[in-house]
N, C-alpha and C positions, 0 to 999 in steps of 0.2 A: 033294644036298638044295638046294632053292632058298633064296635069301637075299632077304629083303624089306628095302628101303632106304627110310627115311622122312625127310622134312624138313617141319617145321611151316611153315605160311604165316601170317604176321601181316599184318593190313591197316593201312594208314596213309593219312592225308589228303595227305601230302607225302613221297614216297619219298626225296627229297634230304635233307630234314630228318632223317628216320629214319636214313638212311645216316650222317649226321654223328654222331648219337647212338651207333649201334652201333659205328662205326669209331673215332671220336675220343674217345668217353667210355668205352665198355665194352671196347674193344680188339679188336673183330672185324676181319677183313680182308674187303674186297669181292672176291668170287670172279668174278662176272659181273654184267653190267647190260644188259638188253635195249636195243636201239636204239643200240648203241655209247655207252651212258651217258646217253641221253636218254629212255629208256622208263620205264614205271611199274612194272617188275618187276626185282628183282635178288636176288642171294644173298650173304649174309655168312656167315663161319665163324670159328671159333676152337677150336683143340684138338679137332677132331672134331665139334663142335656146329655144325650148319648150319641157317640160318633163311632162308626166302624172304620178302622184303618186297614187298608188293603194294599199289600206290597205287590206291585205289578209294574215292572220296568217298561213294559210296552205301552202303558197308558201315559200319554203326554198331556191329557186334559187335566184341568185343575178345577177345584170347586170353590164356592163361596158360601159360607154359613152365616146366616143372620140370627143373632142371639139377642133376644129381648131381656133386659135386666131391670130389676127393681132398684130402689135406692140402696138397699144393703148390698146387692150384687155389684152395682157399679162402684161402690165404695171398696168392696173387697178386691175388685179388679184393679182399681187405681192403686191400692196398697201393694198388690202383687207386682204391678208394673214398676213402682218405685223401689221396692225391696229387691227385686231381681233384675233391675235394669232391662226390662223386656222392651225390645224394639217395637215401636208402635207409631201410629200417626193419627191425627184427627182427620176425619174424612166426612164425606157427605154421601148418603145413599137414600135420598128422599127425606132424610133427617140427619142430625149430627150422630156420628158413630166413632168409636175407637176401633181402628183397624190393626190387626196383628196378623202377619203372614207366617205360616208354618214353614219348616225347612224345605218343603216341596213346592211352595208358592200358593198353597191353598189359603184363602183369605177367611179370617174370622172377623166378623163385623159385629161389635157389641153396641147396641143402641142405649141411649140414655133413657131414663124413665120419661114417659109422656106426661107433661104437666097439663092439667085441665083447670079451667077457670071455675 
């Protein structure tokens, strides 16, 4: 059976600024960067979540990423929010989520673990 592999692309006005946010604030790792670190496209990842950042000043549209977390993941996110004073809000998107906006207005929505009876 074939396996489909996906990575969302989010657009940014400044890929270096976005890298700083995703790596230094949210804790992602830079996987690769076009042009030996000088290009406008790169990829970041964390715990199996991969995002491509694409600098394109002509793109005004923004994205929303829904990231499902387990108990350990939500605890790590809450610790990072507290330690780094990350701007966030409690929100609702069919369930309770923690919403963090990147510097370009792309939304990261982190869901709480689903509790089953």
